[in-house]
C-alpha positions as CSV (number, residue, x, y, z in Angstrom):
1,M,15.0,32.2,7.8
2,D,16.5,32.1,11.2
3,E,18.4,29.2,12.8
4,Q,15.4,27.8,14.6
5,Q,13.3,27.8,11.4
6,A,16.1,26.2,9.5
7,A,16.4,23.5,12.1
8,A,12.7,22.9,12.0
9,L,12.7,22.6,8.2
10,Q,15.7,20.2,8.2
11,T,14.0,18.1,10.9
12,G,10.8,17.9,8.9
13,I,12.7,17.0,5.7
14,A,14.6,14.3,7.6
15,A,11.4,12.9,9.1
16,Q,9.7,12.9,5.7
17,R,12.5,11.0,4.0
18,I,12.8,8.5,6.9
19,L,9.0,7.8,6.9
20,T,8.9,7.5,3.1
21,L,11.8,5.1,2.9
22,G,10.4,2.9,5.7
23,A,7.0,2.9,4.0
24,R,8.5,1.9,0.6
25,L,10.5,-0.9,2.1
26,L,7.6,-2.2,4.2
27,S,5.1,-2.0,1.3
28,T,7.4,-3.9,-1.0
29,S,7.9,-6.7,1.5
30,L,4.2,-6.9,2.3
31,D,3.3,-7.0,-1.4
32,H,5.7,-9.9,-2.1
33,F,4.4,-11.8,0.9
34,S,0.7,-11.2,0.0
35,G,1.3,-12.4,-3.6
36,W,3.1,-15.5,-2.4
37,L,0.3,-16.2,0.1
38,L,-2.4,-15.6,-2.6
39,A,-0.7,-17.9,-5.1
40,G,-0.1,-20.7,-2.7
41,F,-3.6,-20.8,-1.2
42,G,-5.1,-20.2,-4.6
43,A,-3.3,-23.2,-6.1
44,V,-4.5,-25.4,-3.2
45,F,-8.1,-24.3,-3.5
46,G,-8.0,-24.6,-7.3
47,L,-6.8,-28.2,-7.0
48,L,-9.4,-29.0,-4.3
49,I,-12.3,-27.6,-6.3
50,A,-11.1,-29.2,-9.6
51,N,-10.9,-32.6,-8.0
52,I,-13.9,-32.3,-5.6
53,D,-15.7,-35.3,-7.2
54,S,-12.8,-37.7,-6.4
55,L,-12.3,-36.1,-3.0
56,K,-15.8,-36.0,-1.6
57,D,-15.5,-39.4,0.0
58,H,-12.5,-38.0,2.0
59,I,-13.5,-34.4,2.7
60,T,-16.9,-32.6,3.2
61,T,-17.8,-30.4,0.3
62,F,-19.3,-27.9,2.7
63,N,-15.9,-27.3,4.3
64,V,-14.2,-26.9,1.0
65,M,-16.8,-24.4,-0.2
66,A,-16.7,-22.5,3.1
67,G,-12.9,-22.4,2.9
68,A,-13.1,-21.2,-0.7
69,V,-15.5,-18.4,0.2
70,L,-13.1,-17.2,3.0
71,F,-10.2,-17.5,0.5
72,L,-12.1,-15.3,-2.0
73,I,-12.6,-12.7,0.7
74,A,-8.8,-12.9,1.4
75,A,-8.2,-12.5,-2.3
76,G,-10.2,-9.3,-2.2
77,L,-8.1,-8.0,0.6
78,A,-5.0,-9.0,-1.4
79,A,-6.3,-6.9,-4.3
80,L,-6.8,-3.9,-2.0
81,Q,-3.3,-4.2,-0.6
82,K,-2.0,-4.5,-4.2
83,L,-3.6,-1.1,-5.0
84,L,-2.0,0.4,-1.9
85,A,1.4,-1.1,-2.9
86,A,1.1,0.3,-6.4
87,Y,0.2,3.7,-4.9
88,L,3.1,3.6,-2.4
89,T,5.6,2.5,-5.1
90,A,4.6,5.4,-7.3
91,T,4.4,8.1,-4.7
92,T,7.6,7.1,-2.9
93,A,9.5,6.9,-6.2
94,S,8.0,10.3,-7.1
95,A,9.2,11.7,-3.7
96,A,12.8,10.6,-4.5
97,E,12.7,11.9,-8.0
98,G,11.0,15.1,-6.8
99,R,14.0,15.9,-4.6
100,E,16.3,15.5,-7.7
101,I,14.0,17.8,-9.7
102,G,14.1,20.3,-6.9
103,R,17.9,20.3,-6.9
104,E,18.0,20.8,-10.7
105,I,15.6,23.8,-10.4
106,A,17.5,25.3,-7.5
107,E,20.8,25.0,-9.4
108,S,19.3,26.6,-12.6
109,E,18.7,29.8,-10.6
110,L,15.5,30.4,-12.6
111,P,12.5,31.5,-10.7
112,V,9.7,28.9,-10.0
113,D,6.1,29.8,-9.2
114,V,5.5,27.0,-6.6
115,Q,1.7,27.8,-6.4
116,E,1.4,27.5,-10.2
117,M,3.3,24.2,-10.0
118,Y,0.8,22.9,-7.4
119,R,-2.1,24.1,-9.6
120,Q,-0.8,22.4,-12.7
121,V,-0.2,19.1,-10.7
122,A,-3.8,19.3,-9.4
123,Q,-5.1,19.7,-12.9
124,G,-3.7,16.3,-13.7
125,L,-5.7,14.5,-11.0
126,F,-9.2,13.2,-10.8
127,W,-11.3,13.2,-7.7
128,P,-10.6,12.0,-5.0
129,L,-6.9,12.4,-5.6
130,S,-7.5,16.1,-6.5
131,A,-9.1,16.7,-3.2
132,F,-6.4,14.8,-1.4
133,N,-3.8,16.8,-3.3
134,R,-5.4,20.1,-2.2
135,W,-5.3,19.0,1.4
136,M,-1.6,17.9,1.2
137,T,-0.7,21.2,-0.6
138,A,-2.4,23.3,2.0
139,K,-0.4,21.4,4.7
140,A,2.8,21.9,2.8
141,N,2.1,25.6,2.3
142,K,1.8,25.9,6.1
143,G,5.3,24.5,6.4
144,D,4.5,20.9,7.2
145,V,7.2,19.3,5.0
146,A,6.8,15.9,6.7
147,V,3.1,15.5,5.8
148,V,4.0,13.3,2.8
149,G,6.2,11.0,4.8
150,R,3.5,10.6,7.5
151,H,0.9,9.9,4.8
152,H,3.2,7.2,3.3
153,A,3.7,5.6,6.7
154,K,0.0,5.5,7.4
155,A,-0.8,4.0,4.0
156,A,1.9,1.3,4.6
157,Q,0.3,0.6,8.0
158,I,-3.1,0.2,6.3
159,Q,-1.5,-2.1,3.8
160,F,0.0,-4.1,6.7
161,L,-3.5,-4.5,8.3
162,L,-4.9,-5.7,5.0
163,V,-2.2,-8.3,4.6
164,L,-2.7,-9.3,8.2
165,L,-6.4,-9.9,7.6
166,Q,-5.6,-11.7,4.3
167,S,-3.2,-14.0,6.2
168,A,-5.7,-14.7,9.0
169,L,-8.6,-15.4,6.6
170,S,-6.3,-17.7,4.5
171,I,-5.4,-19.7,7.6
172,V,-9.0,-19.9,8.7
173,A,-9.9,-21.0,5.2
174,A,-7.3,-23.8,5.4
175,A,-8.6,-24.7,8.9
176,F,-12.1,-25.2,7.4
177,V,-10.7,-27.5,4.8
178,V,-8.7,-29.5,7.3
179,A,-11.7,-29.7,9.7
180,G,-13.7,-31.3,6.9
181,I,-11.3,-34.2,6.4
182,K,-13.2,-37.5,7.1
183,I,-11.2,-39.8,9.2
């Protein structure tokens, strides 16, 4: 490996690590915020619905129900972001531990068949993750060492959009309820 190739490799590794770290930190923050938002609005709607008979002289039931429907959609978005958060937690932790495993293998001076390792990993995955793994492995085999970090960053951005939509729907749901208050 010449100096230019070594620099490109180090640059890709640095980019991968920076992107993965940023994705992990963003994902964790988003997941906490989403959970808090879901619990707070869920408690409010639970109380409203449980006490709707005593509240119907003060608030329209249509507005409470419309708000509850919007909240349920927001809860669905929260569930999707939770799946992404779990995925990012697992894969970013695996990336960190994978570096340590790589160091141990390098220090052992025993040969490693990287293609066989990729094949064995793929055997442990169901579709669609197996197809995704083949795609990622092909990119890595071509020297794209930052592909995993970019993937983590993109997944965290999708999670951000889901939490943003969850927040917007929760606020609109609350607005429906407030608009239904009889003055």
